[in-house]
C-alpha positions in Angstrom: 0.4 -0.1 -0.2 1.3 3.5 -1.0 1.7 7.0 -0.2 -2.6 7.5 -1.5 -3.6 5.5 1.8 -2.5 8.2 4.0 -4.2 11.2 5.6 -3.4 14.7 4.0 0.1 13.0 3.0 1.4 12.4 6.8 2.8 9.2 7.5 2.0 6.9 9.2 -2.3 7.4 9.4 -5.1 6.1 6.7 -7.3 8.7 5.3 -10.0 7.4 6.9 -13.0 9.9 4.6 -11.3 8.3 1.5 -11.2 4.5 2.9 -13.5 4.0 5.1 -13.3 0.2 5.3 -9.9 -0.1 4.7 -9.3 -2.5 7.9 -12.0 -5.3 6.2 -10.2 -4.7 3.1 -6.7 -5.8 5.3 -8.8 -8.9 6.8 -9.7 -10.8 3.9 -6.7 -10.4 2.0 -5.3 -11.9 6.0 -8.1 -14.2 5.9 -6.7 -15.7 2.3 -3.2 -16.3 3.6 -2.0 -12.6 1.7 0.4 -9.9 4.1 0.5 -6.5 3.7 3.4 -4.3 3.2 3.3 -0.5 3.3 5.2 2.9 2.2 7.3 5.0 4.1 8.8 7.7 4.7 11.4 9.2 7.0 9.9 12.8 6.7 7.1 14.1 9.1 5.1 16.7 8.1 4.9 19.9 10.9 1.3 19.7 10.5 1.5 16.0 12.0 1.0 14.7 15.5 3.6 12.6 15.2 5.8 16.4 15.9 6.5 18.5 18.7 8.4 21.1 18.4 10.2 20.2 22.0 10.9 17.3 21.1 15.1 16.1 20.8 14.6 13.6 18.4 14.9 15.3 15.2 17.8 16.3 12.7 18.9 19.7 14.2 21.0 22.2 11.8 24.4 23.7 12.6 23.5 26.5 15.7 21.2 23.6 17.4 17.7 23.9 15.3 15.5 21.9 14.2 16.1 21.4 10.5 13.0 22.0 8.4 12.7 20.9 4.5 10.7 20.5 1.8 9.2 17.2 0.6 6.6 16.5 -1.3 3.5 16.7 0.9 5.6 19.9 2.9 7.0 21.5 5.5 8.7 18.4 7.0 11.1 16.8 10.0 13.4 13.9 10.0 14.3 11.6 12.7 17.3 11.2 13.9 17.5 7.6 13.7 21.1 8.3 15.9 19.3 9.7 19.1 18.2 7.1 21.6 14.8 8.2 21.9 13.9 7.8 18.8 13.4 4.3 18.5 10.6 4.4 21.3 9.4 7.4 19.7 9.1 5.5 16.8 8.2 2.2 18.1 4.7 4.6 19.6 4.2 5.7 16.2 4.1 2.0 14.6 1.7 0.7 17.4 -0.4 3.6 16.6 -0.1 3.0 12.2 -0.8 -0.3 13.1 -4.3 -0.1 14.9 -5.2 1.4 11.9 -3.3 -0.7 9.7 -2.6 -4.4 10.2 0.2 -4.4 8.0 2.7 -6.6 8.0 6.0 -5.7 6.4 6.7 -2.1 5.6 9.4 -0.4 2.5 11.2 2.5 3.6 11.3 4.9 1.0 13.7 7.9 0.2 15.6 7.4 3.3 19.0 8.3 1.9 17.6 11.2 3.1 16.0 12.4 0.1 14.0 15.8 -0.2 12.4 18.1 -2.9 14.6 21.1 -1.5 18.3 22.0 -1.4 19.9 21.7 1.9 16.7 23.3 3.9 13.7 26.0 3.7 15.6 28.8 4.3 19.4 27.6 2.9 22.0 25.8 4.9 24.6 28.2 6.4 26.9 30.3 4.7 30.2 29.8 6.6 30.3 26.2 7.4 32.9 24.8 5.3 30.6 21.5 5.2 27.8 23.4 3.2 30.8 25.6 0.5 33.2 21.9 0.3 34.6 22.5 -3.1 34.0 17.8 -2.7 31.8 17.6 -5.9 30.2 14.3 -6.4 30.2 12.9 -10.2 25.7 13.0 -9.9 25.2 16.3 -8.5 26.8 19.2 -8.4 26.9 19.6 -5.1 26.7 17.6 -1.5 23.2 19.3 -0.5 21.6 18.7 -3.9 18.1 17.0 -3.1 18.9 16.5 0.8 19.6 18.1 3.8 22.6 20.5 4.7 26.4 18.0 5.3 26.9 21.0 8.6 23.2 19.4 9.7 23.9 17.8 13.8 22.3 13.8 15.2 23.1 13.0 18.6 25.8 13.4 20.4 27.3 15.5 18.1 27.8 13.4 14.4 27.7 15.3 11.5 25.7 14.5 9.1 28.7 15.0 6.3 29.8 12.7 8.1 26.9 9.7 8.6 25.2 10.7 5.2 25.9 7.4 3.8 24.6 5.4 7.5 21.1 7.4 7.5 19.7 4.6 5.7 21.2 2.0 7.4 20.9 3.2 11.0 16.7 3.9 10.3 16.5 -0.1 9.0 18.1 -0.5 12.3 15.7 1.3 14.2 12.6 0.8 12.3 13.6 -3.5 12.8 14.0 -2.9 16.7 10.8 -1.0 16.7 8.7 -3.9 14.1 10.5 -6.7 16.5 7.9 -4.6 19.1 5.2 -3.7 17.4 4.8 -7.3 15.7 5.9 -9.7 18.0 3.3 -12.7 16.7 5.3 -13.5 13.9 7.9 -12.2 11.8 7.9 -9.4 9.7 9.1 -7.4 6.7 11.3 -4.7 6.3 12.6 -2.9 3.0 14.7 -0.3 2.7 15.6 2.3 -0.2 18.9 3.7 1.1 21.3 0.7 2.5 25.0 0.1 3.5 27.5 -2.8 4.4 25.9 -4.5 7.4 22.1 -3.0 6.7 20.8 -6.8 5.6 21.1 -8.5 8.9 18.0 -5.3 9.2 16.4 -4.8 5.5 16.0 -5.9 2.0 16.9 -3.7 -0.3 14.4 -2.3 -3.3 15.5 -1.3 -7.0 13.5 0.6 -6.9 14.2 3.9 -9.3 14.9 2.1 -12.4 13.7 3.0 -15.9 11.8 0.6 -18.5 14.7 -0.3 -20.4 16.3 -3.1 -21.8 19.9 -2.1 -20.2 18.4 -1.0 -15.9 17.0 -4.9 -17.1 20.0 -6.3 -17.7 21.8 -3.8 -14.6 19.4 -5.1 -12.1 21.5 -8.5 -12.4 24.9 -6.8 -11.5 23.0 -4.7 -8.9 21.2 -8.0 -7.4 24.7 -9.9 -7.6 26.4 -7.0 -6.4 24.1 -6.8 -3.4 24.2 -10.1 -2.6 28.3 -9.8 -2.1 27.5 -7.3 0.0 25.3 -8.9 2.4 22.0 -8.0 1.2 20.5 -11.1 -0.5 16.8 -9.9 0.0 16.8 -7.6 -3.0 15.3 -7.5 -6.0 14.3 -4.2 -8.9 11.1 -2.7 -9.9 9.8 -5.4 -12.3 9.0 -3.5 -16.2 10.4 -0.6 -14.6 9.7 2.1 -12.5 9.6 5.0 -15.3 10.4 4.9 -18.8 14.0 5.3 -20.0 12.6 9.0 -21.5 9.6 10.8 -19.5 9.9 9.9 -15.8 6.5 10.6 -15.5 5.8 8.2 -18.7 4.9 4.5 -17.2 4.9 2.9 -20.4 6.5 -0.2 -21.5 7.1 -2.4 -23.8 5.3 -5.4 -23.9 7.9 -7.7 -24.5 10.7 -6.0 -22.5 8.5 -7.1 -19.8 8.1 -10.3 -20.7 11.2 -10.7 -20.5 11.5 -9.1 -17.6 8.4 -11.0 -16.0 11.2 -13.8 -17.1 13.9 -13.3 -15.3 12.4 -11.9 -12.0 11.3 -15.6 -11.9 15.0 -16.1 -10.2 15.3 -12.2 -8.4 15.9 -13.0 -4.4 12.7 -10.3 -4.2 10.4 -9.9 -7.1 8.0 -7.0 -6.7 6.3 -5.2 -9.7 5.0 -1.4 -9.4 1.3 -1.1 -10.3 1.0 1.8 -12.4 2.8 -2.0 -14.4 0.0 -3.7 -14.5 -2.2 -1.1 -16.0 0.3 -1.1 -18.7 0.5 -5.1 -19.5 -3.7 -5.0 -20.0 -2.6 -3.9 -23.3 -0.8 -6.9 -23.9 -1.7 -9.3 -26.3 -2.4 -12.9 -25.2 0.4 -14.7 -25.8 2.4 -12.0 -23.4 0.3 -12.2 -21.1 0.0 -16.9 -20.8 4.1 -16.3 -20.5 4.0 -13.8 -17.7 1.5 -16.4 -16.2 4.0 -18.7 -16.8 6.2 -16.9 -15.3 4.8 -16.1 -12.7 3.9 -20.2 -12.0 7.2 -21.0 -12.2 8.2 -18.1 -9.6 5.6 -20.6 -7.5 7.0 -23.7 -8.1 10.3 -22.2 -7.2 9.4 -20.9 -3.6 10.4 -24.2 -1.3 14.2 -23.6 -2.6 14.0 -20.7 -1.8 13.5 -20.8 1.1 15.8 -23.1 1.3 18.5 -20.8 -0.5 17.4 -17.6 2.4 17.3 -20.3 5.3 21.4 -20.6 3.8 21.3 -17.7 3.9 20.5 -16.9 7.3 22.2 -19.2 8.7 26.1 -19.3 7.0 25.5 -16.2 5.3 25.7 -17.0 1.7 24.7 -15.4 -1.0 20.5 -16.5 -2.7 22.1 -15.7 -6.1 25.6 -15.2 -6.9 28.3 -14.6 -9.7 29.4 -17.3 -11.9 32.5 -17.4 -10.9 31.5 -18.0 -7.4 31.0 -21.7 -8.1 33.6 -21.8 -11.4 37.4 -20.0 -9.7 39.6 -21.7 -12.1 37.8 -20.2 -15.1 38.4 -17.0 -16.3 35.7 -17.0 -19.0 33.2 -16.2 -16.1 34.5 -13.4 -14.9 33.3 -10.6 -17.1 29.4 -12.3 -17.8 27.1 -10.0 -16.1 23.7 -11.6 -17.7 23.8 -15.1 -16.3 24.3 -16.2 -12.7 24.0 -19.3 -9.9 21.0 -19.6 -8.9 22.1 -21.8 -5.1 25.0 -23.6 -6.7 24.5 -25.9 -9.5 22.0 -24.0 -11.3 22.3 -21.0 -13.5 19.7 -18.7 -15.1 20.5 -17.5 -18.4 17.9 -15.4 -20.7 17.5 -13.4 -24.0 18.5 -9.9 -22.9 18.1 -8.4 -26.3 15.0 -7.3 -28.6 13.7 -10.0 -31.1 16.7 -12.2 -30.3 15.4 -15.6 -30.0 18.6 -17.8 -28.8 21.2 -17.5 -26.6 24.1 -19.4 -25.3 26.0 -21.1 -22.6 29.5 -20.0 -22.0 32.3 -22.9 -21.8 32.0 -24.5 -18.8 32.6 -28.0 -16.8 28.7 -27.7 -16.6 28.2 -27.1 -19.9 31.3 -29.5 -22.0 30.8 -27.3 -25.0 29.0 -24.5 -25.9 25.7 -25.2 -26.0 22.6 -23.0 -28.0 19.5 -23.2 -26.3 16.0 -21.5 -27.9 14.4 -19.3 -25.5 10.0 -19.1 -26.1 8.8 -15.3 -26.7 
């Protein structure tokens, strides 16, 4: 469930006027053994009951005042997950939220943290050298671009400049701890958009901001393998893409590519589709719909294997999916292969990532014996 269920875009709320029967809907889904995953964001709007001017567990500026940022919903503050009071504050927020909506898991979005404003409302400090650093990143003009000021302060005098990369990790750790108290009768699911080394202990990762292109479909394999090597085995990309490769507001997706992507996602540790894609799929032909259904059915048949792989990941730290060179250390041909991967150990996925291609080849490994051509049905 997304932010359309929120009351005036305020996190951890339910719009009772728009969704008066939401708990009945959730209950009916639970009766069918379905689980509810809710999107959340760290930013707390100023008109939210969760914000108090006297609270000290929000990120502050270099003059020790609560820093105000602009997000899609309006003016907001950001929780300081390094503050010891934030854990109890968040547990209370989730307890209240779950009384209105019996969710089973959360997806923390925009927890880099991401903002609409650059730095803060009113700007960052003009004198603090952190806010005027000559250091530049390749993909953004300034360190404060679409996030908070580098000079912002966290509990214990921590500078945001020093902890920006682990803000998402800390938000996941604190949220997971709070969820274990709120959902204590069973295991819960937590996904995070922002992660760091060690995040896999607390959360999985959802690759959300991908484009509906053949290139991004192929790149999702590289990302999936990287995250498994980082120790974050529960990972997957938006099937068929989150946005078009041309216009962010356009969610159109190519039929052939979308079929291929569903076939690939059969082997994702985390398979998730952006809801708008379902609308696009209504335009697909019957043959394409049938092939997508076949891929989904295969996914369900493979769940026992997937659960076993996750058990190994949990108990032994093994990846769920891995590069070919993990099992073929002596074969240098495997080092540069980015479009094939091992699903567990010994079995491997092979798909076509080019428009109109009907066949693909197995690389020469000990398991192949020779180069083999395998037809791919489309």
